[in-house]
C-alpha positions as CSV (number, residue, x, y, z in Angstrom):
1,M,0.1,0.0,-0.1
2,N,1.5,3.5,-0.9
3,A,0.4,6.5,1.1
4,S,0.4,9.4,-0.8
5,P,2.7,12.1,0.5
6,L,1.5,15.2,2.8
7,P,1.1,18.4,1.1
8,P,4.7,20.3,0.7
9,D,3.0,23.1,3.3
10,N,2.7,20.6,6.1
11,T,4.6,21.1,9.4
12,A,5.6,19.8,12.7
13,G,2.3,21.3,14.5
14,L,0.0,19.4,11.7
15,R,1.9,16.0,12.3
16,L,0.9,16.5,16.3
17,Q,-2.6,17.2,16.1
18,V,-3.3,14.2,13.7
19,L,-1.2,12.0,16.4
20,D,-3.5,13.3,19.1
21,W,-6.8,12.9,17.5
22,F,-5.6,9.7,16.1
23,V,-4.8,8.6,19.7
24,R,-7.7,9.5,21.2
25,R,-9.9,8.2,18.7
26,Q,-8.4,4.6,19.7
27,R,-9.3,5.6,23.2
28,E,-12.9,3.8,25.1
29,S,-13.7,6.7,26.0
30,W,-13.9,8.4,22.9
31,S,-17.5,10.0,22.2
32,T,-20.1,11.4,19.1
33,A,-19.5,14.3,20.2
34,D,-15.6,14.3,19.6
35,E,-16.3,12.0,16.5
36,Q,-18.2,15.1,15.2
37,A,-15.4,17.5,16.6
38,L,-12.7,15.7,14.8
39,Q,-15.0,15.7,11.2
40,Q,-15.5,19.3,11.7
41,W,-11.0,19.5,12.0
42,L,-10.9,17.1,9.2
43,A,-13.3,19.2,7.2
44,A,-11.8,22.6,7.8
45,D,-8.3,21.9,5.6
46,A,-7.8,19.6,2.9
47,A,-4.1,19.3,4.7
48,H,-5.7,17.7,8.0
49,R,-7.8,15.1,6.0
50,A,-4.5,13.9,4.1
51,A,-2.7,13.7,6.5
52,Y,-5.0,11.7,9.2
53,V,-5.5,9.3,6.1
54,Q,-1.9,9.1,5.7
55,W,-1.3,8.1,9.0
56,E,-4.1,5.9,9.1
57,Q,-2.5,3.9,6.2
58,H,1.0,3.7,8.1
59,W,-0.8,2.1,11.1
60,R,-2.3,-0.6,9.1
61,A,1.0,-1.1,7.3
62,I,2.7,-1.4,11.0
63,D,-0.5,-3.1,12.2
64,A,0.0,-5.4,9.4
65,V,3.9,-6.4,10.3
66,P,3.9,-10.3,11.2
67,A,5.0,-11.0,14.5
68,D,7.9,-13.0,13.3
69,A,9.3,-10.1,11.6
70,I,9.1,-7.7,14.5
71,A,10.6,-10.7,16.6
72,Q,13.8,-10.4,14.1
73,L,13.7,-6.7,14.2
74,R,13.8,-6.6,17.8
75,R,16.3,-9.1,17.8
76,N,18.7,-7.1,15.1
77,L,18.2,-4.1,17.3
78,A,19.5,-6.0,20.6
79,H,22.4,-7.4,18.1
80,D,23.1,-3.7,17.3
81,K,22.7,-2.4,20.4
82,A,25.5,-4.8,22.1
83,Q,27.8,-3.8,19.5
84,P,30.8,-1.7,20.4
85,S,30.4,2.1,18.9
86,A,32.3,2.5,16.0
87,T,33.3,6.4,17.5
88,A,33.6,5.3,21.0
89,A,37.5,4.2,20.0
């Protein structure tokens, strides 16, 4: 799945807003009023919707990574962390 790039005027602030909305939406306490506020925010600017859709696409891609691949990544990371740093010499 290819995620479309964010508009060029995207800022770190927009990414933080998207992440905030996305995380809040996952909570059990998410309400109808919260959903309405999110929908208003998404409709307020096309960049909001584009950024949110991209985050959802990335989340689905990460969620689809098989457990054995994640385990291998963790082993690789542990191995890399255990290696002496080339710059420490």
